[in-house]
All heavy atoms as a GROMACS GRO file, in nm:
protein
  560
    1MET      N    1  12.775  11.566  11.164
    1MET     CA    2  12.695  11.609  11.051
    1MET      C    3  12.601  11.497  11.006
    1MET      O    4  12.486  11.521  10.978
    1MET     CB    5  12.788  11.652  10.937
    1MET     CG    6  12.717  11.704  10.816
    1MET     SD    7  12.638  11.859  10.856
    1MET     CE    8  12.570  11.901  10.701
    2ASN      N    9  12.652  11.375  10.999
    2ASN     CA   10  12.571  11.262  10.954
    2ASN      C   11  12.460  11.230  11.054
    2ASN      O   12  12.350  11.194  11.016
    2ASN     CB   13  12.661  11.141  10.933
    2ASN     CG   14  12.589  11.031  10.855
    2ASN    OD1   15  12.482  11.054  10.803
    2ASN    ND2   16  12.649  10.915  10.850
    3LYS      N   17  12.490  11.247  11.183
    3LYS     CA   18  12.390  11.220  11.286
    3LYS      C   19  12.278  11.324  11.281
    3LYS      O   20  12.161  11.290  11.299
    3LYS     CB   21  12.457  11.219  11.423
    3LYS     CG   22  12.367  11.172  11.533
    3LYS     CD   23  12.444  11.153  11.661
    3LYS     CE   24  12.353  11.092  11.764
    3LYS     NZ   25  12.422  11.043  11.880
    4ALA      N   26  12.312  11.448  11.252
    4ALA     CA   27  12.211  11.553  11.242
    4ALA      C   28  12.117  11.528  11.124
    4ALA      O   29  11.997  11.551  11.133
    4ALA     CB   30  12.278  11.690  11.228
    5VAL      N   31  12.172  11.478  11.014
    5VAL     CA   32  12.089  11.447  10.897
    5VAL      C   33  11.994  11.332  10.930
    5VAL      O   34  11.877  11.333  10.893
    5VAL     CB   35  12.178  11.414  10.775
    5VAL    CG1   36  12.094  11.361  10.661
    5VAL    CG2   37  12.257  11.536  10.732
    6GLY      N   38  12.042  11.232  11.003
    6GLY     CA   39  11.957  11.119  11.043
    6GLY      C   40  11.844  11.162  11.133
    6GLY      O   41  11.730  11.116  11.118
    7ILE      N   42  11.872  11.252  11.227
    7ILE     CA   43  11.769  11.301  11.317
    7ILE      C   44  11.667  11.384  11.238
    7ILE      O   45  11.546  11.373  11.261
    7ILE     CB   46  11.832  11.383  11.432
    7ILE    CG1   47  11.911  11.290  11.523
    7ILE    CG2   48  11.726  11.458  11.510
    7ILE    CD1   49  11.990  11.360  11.630
    8LEU      N   50  11.716  11.464  11.144
    8LEU     CA   51  11.626  11.545  11.061
    8LEU      C   52  11.535  11.456  10.975
    8LEU      O   53  11.415  11.481  10.964
    8LEU     CB   54  11.705  11.640  10.972
    8LEU     CG   55  11.623  11.731  10.881
    8LEU    CD1   56  11.541  11.827  10.966
    8LEU    CD2   57  11.714  11.806  10.787
    9GLU      N   58  11.591  11.351  10.918
    9GLU     CA   59  11.511  11.259  10.836
    9GLU      C   60  11.406  11.188  10.921
    9GLU      O   61  11.292  11.171  10.879
    9GLU     CB   62  11.601  11.157  10.768
    9GLU     CG   63  11.682  11.212  10.654
    9GLU     CD   64  11.775  11.108  10.592
    9GLU    OE1   65  11.783  10.995  10.646
    9GLU    OE2   66  11.837  11.140  10.490
   10MET      N   67  11.444  11.147  11.041
   10MET     CA   68  11.350  11.080  11.129
   10MET      C   69  11.237  11.175  11.170
   10MET      O   70  11.119  11.138  11.170
   10MET     CB   71  11.421  11.027  11.254
   10MET     CG   72  11.331  10.945  11.344
   10MET     SD   73  11.414  10.874  11.484
   10MET     CE   74  11.450  11.019  11.580
   11THR      N   75  11.272  11.299  11.201
   11THR     CA   76  11.172  11.397  11.240
   11THR      C   77  11.076  11.427  11.125
   11THR      O   78  10.955  11.435  11.145
   11THR     CB   79  11.241  11.528  11.286
   11THR    OG1   80  11.335  11.497  11.388
   11THR    CG2   81  11.140  11.628  11.337
   12MET      N   82  11.130  11.439  11.004
   12MET     CA   83  11.046  11.464  10.888
   12MET      C   84  10.955  11.344  10.860
   12MET      O   85  10.839  11.360  10.823
   12MET     CB   86  11.131  11.495  10.765
   12MET     CG   87  11.192  11.634  10.767
   12MET     SD   88  11.070  11.764  10.775
   12MET     CE   89  10.994  11.746  10.614
   13GLY      N   90  11.007  11.222  10.879
   13GLY     CA   91  10.926  11.102  10.858
   13GLY      C   92  10.809  11.097  10.955
   13GLY      O   93  10.696  11.064  10.916
   14ILE      N   94  10.835  11.127  11.081
   14ILE     CA   95  10.728  11.128  11.181
   14ILE      C   96  10.626  11.236  11.148
   14ILE      O   97  10.504  11.214  11.155
   14ILE     CB   98  10.786  11.148  11.322
   14ILE    CG1   99  10.865  11.025  11.363
   14ILE    CG2  100  10.676  11.177  11.424
   14ILE    CD1  101  10.943  11.041  11.491
   15PHE      N  102  10.674  11.354  11.109
   15PHE     CA  103  10.585  11.464  11.074
   15PHE      C  104  10.498  11.429  10.954
   15PHE      O  105  10.377  11.453  10.954
   15PHE     CB  106  10.666  11.591  11.045
   15PHE     CG  107  10.582  11.707  11.001
   15PHE    CD1  108  10.503  11.775  11.091
   15PHE    CD2  109  10.582  11.747  10.868
   15PHE    CE1  110  10.424  11.881  11.050
   15PHE    CE2  111  10.504  11.852  10.826
   15PHE     CZ  112  10.425  11.920  10.917
   16ILE      N  113  10.556  11.370  10.852
   16ILE     CA  114  10.479  11.333  10.732
   16ILE      C  115  10.376  11.225  10.766
   16ILE      O  116  10.262  11.230  10.720
   16ILE     CB  117  10.574  11.288  10.620
   16ILE    CG1  118  10.652  11.409  10.567
   16ILE    CG2  119  10.500  11.219  10.508
   16ILE    CD1  120  10.762  11.375  10.470
   17THR      N  121  10.415  11.128  10.847
   17THR     CA  122  10.322  11.021  10.887
   17THR      C  123  10.204  11.078  10.965
   17THR      O  124  10.088  11.042  10.939
   17THR     CB  125  10.395  10.915  10.971
   17THR    OG1  126  10.505  10.864  10.895
   17THR    CG2  127  10.302  10.802  11.008
   18LEU      N  128  10.231  11.165  11.060
   18LEU     CA  129  10.123  11.225  11.137
   18LEU      C  130  10.035  11.314  11.050
   18LEU      O  131   9.913  11.318  11.069
   18LEU     CB  132  10.180  11.305  11.254
   18LEU     CG  133  10.243  11.222  11.366
   18LEU    CD1  134  10.305  11.313  11.472
   18LEU    CD2  135  10.141  11.129  11.428
   19THR      N  136  10.094  11.383  10.955
   19THR     CA  137  10.016  11.467  10.864
   19THR      C  138   9.923  11.382  10.778
   19THR      O  139   9.806  11.416  10.758
   19THR     CB  140  10.110  11.551  10.775
   19THR    OG1  141  10.196  11.628  10.858
   19THR    CG2  142  10.031  11.642  10.684
   20LYS      N  143   9.974  11.270  10.727
   20LYS     CA  144   9.889  11.180  10.647
   20LYS      C  145   9.776  11.123  10.731
   20LYS      O  146   9.662  11.114  10.684
   20LYS     CB  147   9.972  11.067  10.589
   20LYS     CG  148  10.061  11.107  10.474
   20LYS     CD  149  10.139  10.986  10.425
   20LYS     CE  150  10.238  11.023  10.318
   20LYS     NZ  151  10.315  10.906  10.273
   21ALA      N  152   9.805  11.082  10.853
   21ALA     CA  153   9.702  11.026  10.940
   21ALA      C  154   9.594  11.131  10.968
   21ALA      O  155   9.474  11.101  10.963
   21ALA     CB  156   9.764  10.978  11.070
   22TYR      N  157   9.635  11.254  10.997
   22TYR     CA  158   9.539  11.362  11.022
   22TYR      C  159   9.456  11.389  10.897
   22TYR      O  160   9.336  11.410  10.905
   22TYR     CB  161   9.611  11.489  11.066
   22TYR     CG  162   9.519  11.606  11.082
   22TYR    CD1  163   9.433  11.614  11.190
   22TYR    CD2  164   9.516  11.707  10.987
   22TYR    CE1  165   9.346  11.721  11.204
   22TYR    CE2  166   9.429  11.813  10.999
   22TYR     CZ  167   9.345  11.820  11.108
   22TYR     OH  168   9.260  11.926  11.122
   23LEU      N  169   9.519  11.389  10.780
   23LEU     CA  170   9.449  11.416  10.655
   23LEU      C  171   9.344  11.309  10.628
   23LEU      O  172   9.229  11.341  10.595
   23LEU     CB  173   9.548  11.423  10.539
   23LEU     CG  174   9.488  11.453  10.402
   23LEU    CD1  175   9.435  11.595  10.397
   23LEU    CD2  176   9.593  11.432  10.295
   24PHE      N  177   9.379  11.181  10.641
   24PHE     CA  178   9.282  11.075  10.618
   24PHE      C  179   9.168  11.078  10.720
   24PHE      O  180   9.053  11.055  10.685
   24PHE     CB  181   9.350  10.938  10.620
   24PHE     CG  182   9.434  10.912  10.498
   24PHE    CD1  183   9.563  10.865  10.510
   24PHE    CD2  184   9.385  10.936  10.371
   24PHE    CE1  185   9.641  10.841  10.398
   24PHE    CE2  186   9.462  10.912  10.258
   24PHE     CZ  187   9.590  10.864  10.272
   25LEU      N  188   9.200  11.110  10.844
   25LEU     CA  189   9.097  11.122  10.946
   25LEU      C  190   9.003  11.237  10.913
   25LEU      O  191   8.881  11.224  10.923
   25LEU     CB  192   9.162  11.141  11.083
   25LEU     CG  193   9.070  11.140  11.203
   25LEU    CD1  194   9.007  11.003  11.218
   25LEU    CD2  195   9.148  11.177  11.327
   26PHE      N  196   9.060  11.350  10.874
   26PHE     CA  197   8.980  11.467  10.839
   26PHE      C  198   8.888  11.438  10.721
   26PHE      O  199   8.770  11.473  10.722
   26PHE     CB  200   9.072  11.586  10.807
   26PHE     CG  201   8.999  11.709  10.762
   26PHE    CD1  202   8.932  11.787  10.854
   26PHE    CD2  203   8.997  11.744  10.629
   26PHE    CE1  204   8.864  11.900  10.813
   26PHE    CE2  205   8.929  11.856  10.587
   26PHE     CZ  206   8.862  11.934  10.679
   27ILE      N  207   8.941  11.371  10.619
   27ILE     CA  208   8.861  11.339  10.501
   27ILE      C  209   8.747  11.244  10.538
   27ILE      O  210   8.632  11.264  10.496
   27ILE     CB  211   8.948  11.281  10.388
   27ILE    CG1  212   9.037  11.391  10.330
   27ILE    CG2  213   8.864  11.218  10.280
   27ILE    CD1  214   9.141  11.340  10.233
   28SER      N  215   8.776  11.142  10.616
   28SER     CA  216   8.671  11.045  10.652
   28SER      C  217   8.563  11.110  10.738
   28SER      O  218   8.444  11.084  10.718
   28SER     CB  219   8.731  10.924  10.722
   28SER     OG  220   8.785  10.961  10.846
   29ILE      N  221   8.602  11.195  10.832
   29ILE     CA  222   8.503  11.262  10.917
   29ILE      C  223   8.420  11.359  10.833
   29ILE      O  224   8.298  11.368  10.849
   29ILE     CB  225   8.573  11.333  11.034
   29ILE    CG1  226   8.624  11.231  11.134
   29ILE    CG2  227   8.479  11.431  11.103
   29ILE    CD1  228   8.710  11.289  11.244
   30THR      N  229   8.484  11.432  10.743
   30THR     CA  230   8.412  11.527  10.659
   30THR      C  231   8.311  11.457  10.569
   30THR      O  232   8.197  11.502  10.555
   30THR     CB  233   8.511  11.608  10.573
   30THR    OG1  234   8.605  11.672  10.659
   30THR    CG2  235   8.440  11.712  10.491
   31ILE      N  236   8.351  11.346  10.511
   31ILE     CA  237   8.259  11.271  10.424
   31ILE      C  238   8.142  11.217  10.506
   31ILE      O  239   8.027  11.225  10.464
   31ILE     CB  240   8.333  11.158  10.351
   31ILE    CG1  241   8.424  11.218  10.244
   31ILE    CG2  242   8.236  11.059  10.289
   31ILE    CD1  243   8.514  11.116  10.177
   32ARG      N  244   8.172  11.167  10.622
   32ARG     CA  245   8.066  11.109  10.705
   32ARG      C  246   7.966  11.215  10.751
   32ARG      O  247   7.846  11.190  10.760
   32ARG     CB  248   8.128  11.040  10.825
   32ARG     CG  249   8.026  10.979  10.914
   32ARG     CD  250   8.069  10.851  10.967
   32ARG     NE  251   7.960  10.802  11.052
   32ARG     CZ  252   7.950  10.682  11.092
   32ARG    NH1  253   8.041  10.596  11.058
   32ARG    NH2  254   7.851  10.645  11.168
   33TRP      N  255   8.015  11.336  10.782
   33TRP     CA  256   7.926  11.442  10.828
   33TRP      C  257   7.851  11.508  10.713
   33TRP      O  258   7.742  11.559  10.731
   33TRP     CB  259   8.005  11.548  10.903
   33TRP     CG  260   8.044  11.509  11.040
   33TRP    CD1  261   8.003  11.400  11.111
   33TRP    CD2  262   8.134  11.578  11.126
   33TRP    NE1  263   8.062  11.398  11.234
   33TRP    CE2  264   8.143  11.506  11.246
   33TRP    CE3  265   8.208  11.695  11.114
   33TRP    CZ2  266   8.223  11.546  11.352
   33TRP    CZ3  267   8.287  11.736  11.219
   33TRP    CH2  268   8.294  11.662  11.337
   34THR      N  269   7.910  11.508  10.594
   34THR     CA  270   7.851  11.582  10.482
   34THR      C  271   7.745  11.501  10.409
   34THR      O  272   7.638  11.552  10.379
   34THR     CB  273   7.961  11.623  10.383
   34THR    OG1  274   8.060  11.698  10.454
   34THR    CG2  275   7.906  11.707  10.273
   35LEU      N  276   7.776  11.377  10.376
   35LEU     CA  277   7.685  11.297  10.296
   35LEU      C  278   7.573  11.239  10.383
   35LEU      O  279   7.595  11.203  10.498
   35LEU     CB  280   7.761  11.183  10.228
   35LEU     CG  281   7.868  11.228  10.128
   35LEU    CD1  282   7.941  11.106  10.073
   35LEU    CD2  283   7.807  11.308  10.015
   36PRO      N  284   7.454  11.231  10.326
   36PRO     CA  285   7.343  11.174  10.404
   36PRO      C  286   7.360  11.023  10.420
   36PRO      O  287   7.420  10.956  10.337
   36PRO     CB  288   7.220  11.206  10.319
   36PRO     CG  289   7.272  11.220  10.181
   36PRO     CD  290   7.412  11.274  10.194
   37ARG      N  291   7.305  10.973  10.528
   37ARG     CA  292   7.310  10.829  10.551
   37ARG      C  293   7.204  10.761  10.467
   37ARG      O  294   7.095  10.813  10.447
   37ARG     CB  295   7.286  10.799  10.699
   37ARG     CG  296   7.397  10.848  10.786
   37ARG     CD  297   7.377  10.801  10.927
   37ARG     NE  298   7.482  10.860  11.011
   37ARG     CZ  299   7.469  10.880  11.138
   37ARG    NH1  300   7.357  10.847  11.200
   37ARG    NH2  301   7.567  10.932  11.206
   38MET      N  302   7.237  10.643  10.420
   38MET     CA  303   7.142  10.567  10.339
   38MET      C  304   7.077  10.459  10.425
   38MET      O  305   7.145  10.390  10.501
   38MET     CB  306   7.212  10.505  10.219
   38MET     CG  307   7.264  10.607  10.121
   38MET     SD  308   7.326  10.533   9.971
   38MET     CE  309   7.176  10.486   9.893
   39ARG      N  310   6.947  10.447  10.411
   39ARG     CA  311   6.876  10.341  10.482
   39ARG      C  312   6.895  10.210  10.407
   39ARG      O  313   6.938  10.207  10.292
   39ARG     CB  314   6.727  10.375  10.490
   39ARG     CG  315   6.699  10.501  10.570
   39ARG     CD  316   6.548  10.521  10.586
   39ARG     NE  317   6.472  10.495  10.466
   39ARG     CZ  318   6.425  10.589  10.384
   39ARG    NH1  319   6.450  10.716  10.410
   39ARG    NH2  320   6.354  10.556  10.277
   40ILE      N  321   6.860  10.099  10.472
   40ILE     CA  322   6.882   9.968  10.412
   40ILE      C  323   6.796   9.948  10.288
   40ILE      O  324   6.840   9.888  10.189
   40ILE     CB  325   6.859   9.855  10.516
   40ILE    CG1  326   6.902   9.720  10.460
   40ILE    CG2  327   6.716   9.852  10.561
   40ILE    CD1  328   7.049   9.707  10.439
   41ASP      N  329   6.674  10.004  10.287
   41ASP     CA  330   6.589   9.990  10.168
   41ASP      C  331   6.646  10.070  10.051
   41ASP      O  332   6.635  10.027   9.935
   41ASP     CB  333   6.445  10.031  10.197
   41ASP     CG  334   6.433  10.175  10.241
   41ASP    OD1  335   6.523  10.223  10.312
   41ASP    OD2  336   6.333  10.239  10.205
   42GLN      N  337   6.710  10.183  10.078
   42GLN     CA  338   6.774  10.259   9.971
   42GLN      C  339   6.894  10.184   9.916
   42GLN      O  340   6.918  10.185   9.794
   42GLN     CB  341   6.816  10.397  10.022
   42GLN     CG  342   6.700  10.488  10.057
   42GLN     CD  343   6.746  10.613  10.127
   42GLN    OE1  344   6.845  10.614  10.198
   42GLN    NE2  345   6.672  10.721  10.108
   43LEU      N  346   6.970  10.119  10.003
   43LEU     CA  347   7.084  10.040   9.956
   43LEU      C  348   7.040   9.921   9.872
   43LEU      O  349   7.103   9.888   9.772
   43LEU     CB  350   7.168   9.994  10.075
   43LEU     CG  351   7.251  10.100  10.145
   43LEU    CD1  352   7.314  10.042  10.270
   43LEU    CD2  353   7.358  10.152  10.052
   44LEU      N  354   6.931   9.855   9.914
   44LEU     CA  355   6.879   9.743   9.836
   44LEU      C  356   6.830   9.788   9.699
   44LEU      O  357   6.853   9.721   9.599
   44LEU     CB  358   6.767   9.673   9.913
   44LEU     CG  359   6.813   9.589  10.032
   44LEU    CD1  360   6.694   9.544  10.114
   44LEU    CD2  361   6.894   9.471   9.985
   45ASN      N  362   6.760   9.902   9.694
   45ASN     CA  363   6.715   9.954   9.565
   45ASN      C  364   6.834   9.990   9.476
   45ASN      O  365   6.832   9.964   9.356
   45ASN     CB  366   6.627  10.077   9.585
   45ASN     CG  367   6.488  10.041   9.628
   45ASN    OD1  368   6.441   9.931   9.602
   45ASN    ND2  369   6.421  10.134   9.695
   46LEU      N  370   6.937  10.048   9.535
   46LEU     CA  371   7.057  10.080   9.457
   46LEU      C  372   7.120   9.954   9.401
   46LEU      O  373   7.156   9.949   9.283
   46LEU     CB  374   7.158  10.154   9.547
   46LEU     CG  375   7.295  10.183   9.486
   46LEU    CD1  376   7.283  10.291   9.380
   46LEU    CD2  377   7.393  10.221   9.592
   47GLY      N  378   7.128   9.851   9.481
   47GLY     CA  379   7.190   9.726   9.437
   47GLY      C  380   7.112   9.658   9.327
   47GLY      O  381   7.167   9.615   9.227
   48TRP      N  382   6.979   9.647   9.344
   48TRP     CA  383   6.899   9.573   9.247
   48TRP      C  384   6.872   9.652   9.121
   48TRP      O  385   6.872   9.597   9.010
   48TRP     CB  386   6.766   9.531   9.309
   48TRP     CG  387   6.780   9.414   9.400
   48TRP    CD1  388   6.773   9.416   9.535
   48TRP    CD2  389   6.805   9.279   9.362
   48TRP    NE1  390   6.792   9.290   9.584
   48TRP    CE2  391   6.812   9.203   9.480
   48TRP    CE3  392   6.823   9.214   9.241
   48TRP    CZ2  393   6.834   9.067   9.480
   48TRP    CZ3  394   6.845   9.078   9.240
   48TRP    CH2  395   6.850   9.006   9.358
   49LYS      N  396   6.847   9.782   9.132
   49LYS     CA  397   6.804   9.860   9.016
   49LYS      C  398   6.919   9.926   8.941
   49LYS      O  399   6.902   9.967   8.827
   49LYS     CB  400   6.706   9.968   9.061
   49LYS     CG  401   6.576   9.911   9.112
   49LYS     CD  402   6.483  10.021   9.156
   49LYS     CE  403   6.353   9.964   9.210
   49LYS     NZ  404   6.266  10.069   9.263
   50PHE      N  405   7.035   9.941   9.004
   50PHE     CA  406   7.144  10.012   8.939
   50PHE      C  407   7.269   9.926   8.925
   50PHE      O  408   7.322   9.910   8.815
   50PHE     CB  409   7.176  10.140   9.019
   50PHE     CG  410   7.283  10.225   8.958
   50PHE    CD1  411   7.258  10.296   8.842
   50PHE    CD2  412   7.408  10.234   9.016
   50PHE    CE1  413   7.357  10.374   8.785
   50PHE    CE2  414   7.506  10.311   8.961
   50PHE     CZ  415   7.481  10.382   8.844
   51LEU      N  416   7.315   9.869   9.035
   51LEU     CA  417   7.442   9.797   9.031
   51LEU      C  418   7.432   9.662   8.960
   51LEU      O  419   7.524   9.622   8.890
   51LEU     CB  420   7.496   9.779   9.173
   51LEU     CG  421   7.533   9.907   9.246
   51LEU    CD1  422   7.576   9.876   9.388
   51LEU    CD2  423   7.641   9.982   9.173
   52LEU      N  424   7.321   9.591   8.980
   52LEU     CA  425   7.305   9.461   8.913
   52LEU      C  426   7.301   9.474   8.761
   52LEU      O  427   7.373   9.400   8.692
   52LEU     CB  428   7.181   9.389   8.966
   52LEU     CG  429   7.159   9.249   8.910
   52LEU    CD1  430   7.269   9.155   8.956
   52LEU    CD2  431   7.023   9.197   8.950
   53PRO      N  432   7.224   9.566   8.702
   53PRO     CA  433   7.229   9.580   8.556
   53PRO      C  434   7.366   9.621   8.504
   53PRO      O  435   7.411   9.574   8.399
   53PRO     CB  436   7.124   9.688   8.526
   53PRO     CG  437   7.031   9.684   8.640
   53PRO     CD  438   7.114   9.646   8.758
   54ILE      N  439   7.435   9.707   8.578
   54ILE     CA  440   7.570   9.747   8.535
   54ILE      C  441   7.664   9.627   8.539
   54ILE      O  442   7.744   9.606   8.446
   54ILE     CB  443   7.623   9.862   8.623
   54ILE    CG1  444   7.550   9.991   8.590
   54ILE    CG2  445   7.773   9.881   8.606
   54ILE    CD1  446   7.589  10.107   8.676
   55SER      N  447   7.656   9.546   8.643
   55SER     CA  448   7.745   9.430   8.653
   55SER      C  449   7.713   9.326   8.546
   55SER      O  450   7.804   9.264   8.491
   55SER     CB  451   7.738   9.368   8.792
   55SER     OG  452   7.610   9.317   8.816
   56LEU      N  453   7.586   9.307   8.515
   56LEU     CA  454   7.550   9.213   8.408
   56LEU      C  455   7.598   9.264   8.272
   56LEU      O  456   7.643   9.185   8.189
   56LEU     CB  457   7.400   9.189   8.408
   56LEU     CG  458   7.346   9.110   8.527
   56LEU    CD1  459   7.194   9.102   8.521
   56LEU    CD2  460   7.408   8.973   8.535
   57GLY      N  461   7.586   9.394   8.248
   57GLY     CA  462   7.639   9.451   8.125
   57GLY      C  463   7.789   9.437   8.117
   57GLY      O  464   7.845   9.406   8.010
   58ASN      N  465   7.856   9.458   8.228
   58ASN     CA  466   8.002   9.440   8.233
   58ASN      C  467   8.039   9.295   8.204
   58ASN      O  468   8.133   9.268   8.129
   58ASN     CB  469   8.055   9.483   8.369
   58ASN     CG  470   8.205   9.480   8.377
   58ASN    OD1  471   8.273   9.475   8.275
   58ASN    ND2  472   8.257   9.481   8.498
   59LEU      N  473   7.965   9.202   8.261
   59LEU     CA  474   7.990   9.060   8.235
   59LEU      C  475   7.968   9.025   8.089
   59LEU      O  476   8.049   8.953   8.028
   59LEU     CB  477   7.898   8.976   8.324
   59LEU     CG  478   7.914   8.825   8.316
   59LEU    CD1  479   8.050   8.784   8.368
   59LEU    CD2  480   7.804   8.757   8.394
   60LEU      N  481   7.862   9.079   8.029
   60LEU     CA  482   7.834   9.054   7.888
   60LEU      C  483   7.944   9.111   7.798
   60LEU      O  484   7.992   9.044   7.706
   60LEU     CB  485   7.698   9.114   7.852
   60LEU     CG  486   7.652   9.097   7.709
   60LEU    CD1  487   7.622   8.950   7.682
   60LEU    CD2  488   7.531   9.181   7.683
   61LEU      N  489   7.986   9.234   7.825
   61LEU     CA  490   8.092   9.296   7.745
   61LEU      C  491   8.225   9.222   7.760
   61LEU      O  492   8.295   9.199   7.661
   61LEU     CB  493   8.110   9.442   7.784
   61LEU     CG  494   8.002   9.538   7.735
   61LEU    CD1  495   8.024   9.676   7.795
   61LEU    CD2  496   8.003   9.544   7.584
   62THR      N  497   8.258   9.184   7.880
   62THR     CA  498   8.384   9.114   7.904
   62THR      C  499   8.384   8.978   7.835
   62THR      O  500   8.482   8.939   7.771
   62THR     CB  501   8.408   9.096   8.055
   62THR    OG1  502   8.403   9.224   8.118
   62THR    CG2  503   8.542   9.032   8.082
   63THR      N  504   8.273   8.906   7.848
   63THR     CA  505   8.264   8.773   7.785
   63THR      C  506   8.269   8.783   7.634
   63THR      O  507   8.341   8.707   7.568
   63THR     CB  508   8.133   8.704   7.828
   63THR    OG1  509   8.126   8.703   7.970
   63THR    CG2  510   8.127   8.563   7.775
   64SER      N  511   8.198   8.880   7.579
   64SER     CA  512   8.199   8.894   7.433
   64SER      C  513   8.335   8.938   7.383
   64SER      O  514   8.380   8.890   7.277
   64SER     CB  515   8.091   8.992   7.388
   64SER     OG  516   8.115   9.121   7.444
   65SER      N  517   8.404   9.024   7.454
   65SER     CA  518   8.538   9.064   7.410
   65SER      C  519   8.636   8.948   7.422
   65SER      O  520   8.725   8.934   7.337
   65SER     CB  521   8.588   9.184   7.489
   65SER     OG  522   8.612   9.148   7.623
   66GLN      N  523   8.620   8.862   7.520
   66GLN     CA  524   8.707   8.745   7.533
   66GLN      C  525   8.680   8.644   7.423
   66GLN      O  526   8.772   8.581   7.371
   66GLN     CB  527   8.689   8.679   7.670
   66GLN     CG  528   8.742   8.760   7.787
   66GLN     CD  529   8.892   8.768   7.786
   66GLN    OE1  530   8.960   8.672   7.753
   66GLN    NE2  531   8.944   8.885   7.821
   67LEU      N  532   8.552   8.627   7.387
   67LEU     CA  533   8.517   8.533   7.280
   67LEU      C  534   8.563   8.584   7.144
   67LEU      O  535   8.604   8.504   7.058
   67LEU     CB  536   8.368   8.507   7.279
   67LEU     CG  537   8.314   8.422   7.394
   67LEU    CD1  538   8.163   8.413   7.388
   67LEU    CD2  539   8.376   8.282   7.390
   68VAL      N  540   8.558   8.714   7.123
   68VAL     CA  541   8.603   8.770   6.996
   68VAL      C  542   8.754   8.758   6.982
   68VAL      O  543   8.805   8.733   6.872
   68VAL     CB  544   8.557   8.918   6.983
   68VAL    CG1  545   8.625   8.990   6.868
   68VAL    CG2  546   8.407   8.926   6.969
   69SER      N  547   8.826   8.770   7.089
   69SER     CA  548   8.971   8.765   7.081
   69SER      C  549   9.025   8.622   7.064
   69SER      O  550   9.143   8.604   7.039
   69SER     CB  551   9.033   8.827   7.207
   69SER     OG  552   9.005   8.746   7.320
   70LEU      N  553   8.941   8.520   7.079
   70LEU     CA  554   8.987   8.382   7.059
   70LEU      C  555   9.017   8.354   6.918
   70LEU      O  556   9.007   8.354   6.821
   70LEU     CB  557   8.884   8.282   7.112
   70LEU     CG  558   8.873   8.274   7.263
   70LEU    CD1  559   8.764   8.175   7.301
   70LEU    CD2  560   9.004   8.226   7.326
   0.00000   0.00000   0.00000
């Protein structure tokens, strides 16, 4: 009885692992096929015009909250 439970647990573990691997592969392939590819100039514009101001604002808020808490 104990050996049968061990075999069942091992089989379920392998099945769950393979299911997770298939799921992650499916999600990554679906995202890659669905979303448009970005060119390097689009990525640079995103970085300079959107991400940099957000990061500077985050830095300002974090610094001011740290200074206020002193």
